[in-house]
VEXBAVEX-833969 format. One record per residue (C-alpha): residue number from 1; x, y, z. Coordinates in nm, 4 decimals. Example, Ala and Ser with C-alpha at 12.3 -4.5 7.8 and 13.67 -1.06 7.14 Angstrom:
2
PT,1,1.2300,-0.4500,0.7800
PT,2,1.3670,-0.1060,0.7140
***
This chain:
164
PT,1,-1.6523,1.1971,8.7918
PT,2,-1.4995,1.5275,8.9156
PT,3,-1.6937,1.7258,8.6549
PT,4,-2.0156,1.5513,8.7469
PT,5,-1.9759,1.6342,9.1173
PT,6,-1.8887,2.0017,9.0364
PT,7,-2.2039,2.0223,8.8240
PT,8,-2.4111,1.8679,9.0960
PT,9,-2.2674,2.1036,9.3522
PT,10,-2.3639,2.4084,9.1427
PT,11,-2.7004,2.2710,9.0879
PT,12,-2.7552,2.2084,9.4671
PT,13,-2.6227,2.5598,9.5458
PT,14,-2.8727,2.7189,9.3081
PT,15,-3.1602,2.5132,9.4374
PT,16,-3.0447,2.5979,9.7873
PT,17,-3.0776,2.9702,9.7058
PT,18,-3.4209,2.9124,9.5529
PT,19,-3.5164,2.6946,9.8579
PT,20,-3.4291,2.9852,10.0910
PT,21,-3.7370,3.1602,9.9502
PT,22,-3.9595,2.8907,9.7967
PT,23,-4.1539,2.6847,10.0448
PT,24,-4.1061,2.3125,10.0460
PT,25,-3.7350,2.3219,9.9431
PT,26,-3.4969,2.3041,10.2422
PT,27,-3.2551,2.5818,10.1272
PT,28,-2.9884,2.5677,10.3954
PT,29,-2.9434,2.1870,10.3868
PT,30,-2.9244,2.1918,10.0013
PT,31,-2.6643,2.4652,10.0125
PT,32,-2.4710,2.2716,10.2647
PT,33,-2.5020,1.9609,10.0509
PT,34,-2.3512,2.1609,9.7635
PT,35,-2.0426,2.2386,9.9756
PT,36,-2.0214,1.8754,10.0898
PT,37,-2.0408,1.7452,9.7231
PT,38,-1.7775,2.0025,9.6267
PT,39,-1.5503,1.8749,9.8911
PT,40,-1.5176,1.5439,9.7150
PT,41,-1.3753,1.7091,9.4094
PT,42,-1.0317,1.8551,9.3344
PT,43,-1.1869,2.2072,9.2978
PT,44,-1.2093,2.2534,9.6766
PT,45,-1.0315,2.1429,9.9896
PT,46,-1.2627,2.2039,10.2799
PT,47,-1.1619,2.0949,10.6318
PT,48,-1.3690,1.8662,10.8396
PT,49,-1.4266,2.1547,11.0825
PT,50,-1.5506,2.3796,10.8034
PT,51,-1.7934,2.1121,10.6917
PT,52,-1.9129,2.0563,11.0461
PT,53,-1.9579,2.4253,11.1229
PT,54,-2.1446,2.5022,10.8019
PT,55,-2.3586,2.1959,10.8534
PT,56,-2.4364,2.3000,11.2089
PT,57,-2.5235,2.6487,11.0982
PT,58,-2.7567,2.4976,10.8333
PT,59,-2.9284,2.2831,11.0931
PT,60,-2.9703,2.5807,11.3377
PT,61,-3.1102,2.8142,11.0577
PT,62,-3.3560,2.5463,10.9413
PT,63,-3.4831,2.4975,11.3076
PT,64,-3.4917,2.8762,11.3650
PT,65,-3.7021,2.9192,11.0487
PT,66,-3.9858,2.7301,11.2248
PT,67,-3.9187,2.8874,11.5692
PT,68,-3.8698,3.2554,11.4845
PT,69,-4.2312,3.3351,11.3832
PT,70,-4.3571,3.2004,11.7126
PT,71,-4.1016,3.4072,11.9093
PT,72,-4.1661,3.7123,11.7121
PT,73,-4.5450,3.6669,11.7705
PT,74,-4.4755,3.6620,12.1421
PT,75,-4.2446,3.9634,12.1201
PT,76,-4.5216,4.1623,11.9552
PT,77,-4.7600,4.0891,12.2418
PT,78,-4.8980,3.7568,12.1344
PT,79,-5.0414,3.5242,12.3958
PT,80,-5.0114,3.1450,12.4128
PT,81,-5.3188,3.1247,12.1862
PT,82,-5.1541,3.3489,11.9297
PT,83,-4.8333,3.1468,11.9428
PT,84,-5.0385,2.8256,11.8960
PT,85,-5.2327,2.9826,11.6174
PT,86,-4.8998,3.0846,11.4525
PT,87,-4.7683,2.7318,11.4866
PT,88,-5.0858,2.5840,11.3474
PT,89,-5.0669,2.8150,11.0580
PT,90,-4.7099,2.7152,10.9973
PT,91,-4.8128,2.3438,10.9940
PT,92,-5.0911,2.4259,10.7505
PT,93,-4.8565,2.5972,10.5291
PT,94,-4.5968,2.3144,10.5371
PT,95,-4.8346,2.0263,10.4695
PT,96,-5.0207,2.2328,10.2119
PT,97,-5.3823,2.1572,10.3000
PT,98,-5.6090,2.1773,9.9898
PT,99,-5.7813,2.5075,10.0826
PT,100,-5.6692,2.8651,10.0709
PT,101,-5.3448,3.0096,9.9459
PT,102,-5.0460,2.7796,9.9160
PT,103,-4.6843,2.8163,9.8172
PT,104,-4.4883,3.1338,9.9177
PT,105,-4.8201,3.3226,9.9753
PT,106,-4.9380,3.0550,10.2068
PT,107,-4.6214,3.0393,10.4108
PT,108,-4.6704,3.4095,10.4724
PT,109,-5.0419,3.4119,10.5257
PT,110,-5.1133,3.1028,10.7326
PT,111,-4.9004,3.1917,11.0378
PT,112,-5.0301,3.5445,11.0174
PT,113,-5.3932,3.4212,11.0040
PT,114,-5.3293,3.1611,11.2770
PT,115,-5.1815,3.4172,11.5115
PT,116,-5.4609,3.6581,11.4403
PT,117,-5.7377,3.4020,11.4977
PT,118,-5.5658,3.2601,11.8118
PT,119,-5.5580,3.6079,11.9618
PT,120,-5.9251,3.6740,11.8780
PT,121,-6.0220,3.3400,12.0325
PT,122,-5.8308,3.4407,12.3434
PT,123,-6.0382,3.7426,12.3752
PT,124,-5.8098,4.0131,12.2426
PT,125,-5.9387,4.3019,12.0430
PT,126,-5.8634,4.3043,11.6747
PT,127,-5.5982,4.5721,11.7022
PT,128,-5.3985,4.3628,11.9513
PT,129,-5.4551,4.0528,11.7531
PT,130,-5.3296,4.2249,11.4387
PT,131,-5.0135,4.3368,11.6200
PT,132,-4.9425,3.9695,11.7168
PT,133,-5.0111,3.8586,11.3612
PT,134,-4.7713,4.1270,11.2402
PT,135,-4.5126,3.9722,11.4640
PT,136,-4.5608,3.6375,11.2903
PT,137,-4.4986,3.8072,10.9604
PT,138,-4.1828,3.9820,11.0863
PT,139,-4.0724,3.6308,11.2109
PT,140,-4.1269,3.4880,10.8687
PT,141,-3.9242,3.7626,10.7034
PT,142,-3.6453,3.7114,10.9554
PT,143,-3.6361,3.3437,10.8970
PT,144,-3.6384,3.3821,10.5142
PT,145,-3.3550,3.6457,10.5422
PT,146,-3.1386,3.4185,10.7450
PT,147,-3.1830,3.1337,10.4980
PT,148,-3.1158,3.3543,10.1968
PT,149,-2.8029,3.5067,10.3436
PT,150,-2.6629,3.1622,10.4379
PT,151,-2.7375,3.0294,10.0856
PT,152,-2.5761,3.3231,9.9205
PT,153,-2.2591,3.2989,10.1421
PT,154,-2.2142,2.9343,10.0529
PT,155,-2.2785,3.0066,9.6859
PT,156,-2.0074,3.2697,9.6890
PT,157,-1.7676,3.0289,9.8610
PT,158,-1.8447,2.7759,9.5913
PT,159,-1.8019,3.0274,9.3106
PT,160,-1.4736,3.1478,9.4579
PT,161,-1.3393,2.7946,9.4672
PT,162,-1.4561,2.7146,9.1122
PT,163,-1.3741,3.0396,8.9309
PT,164,-1.0888,3.2077,9.1186
***
């Protein structure tokens, strides 16, 4: 049973890393699940506080991944219409509507397009709308970066406990 759980933890950690980049895979929760599974083995002895803290961080990063593009759109001069457009673009990319780009490209493009269209509808010039859309893109990169760093840190912790 110990070997099975170790293999499962490694698989979850690898999928967690992929999920930090690939849309549709919840990277941080999967990475945290890997640590949780490993805690039931003799290979690692994690405290309840460590498990709670890493789980809490996974939850915060997961929420931030959906909030940061909107905040970034606003920081780059986006109006409420641009933020709404960005959020609608995020929803379209998540549910994967059967038109337009999907996957990683869709997750990047839909919030960008949504913010751009929202700003144009609100009456802004294309240059201002493009700036707000750029903010959505910067927010996407920030969220992805946070998820990736978290997944790598947990993978290193797991590797340390298994191989050192």
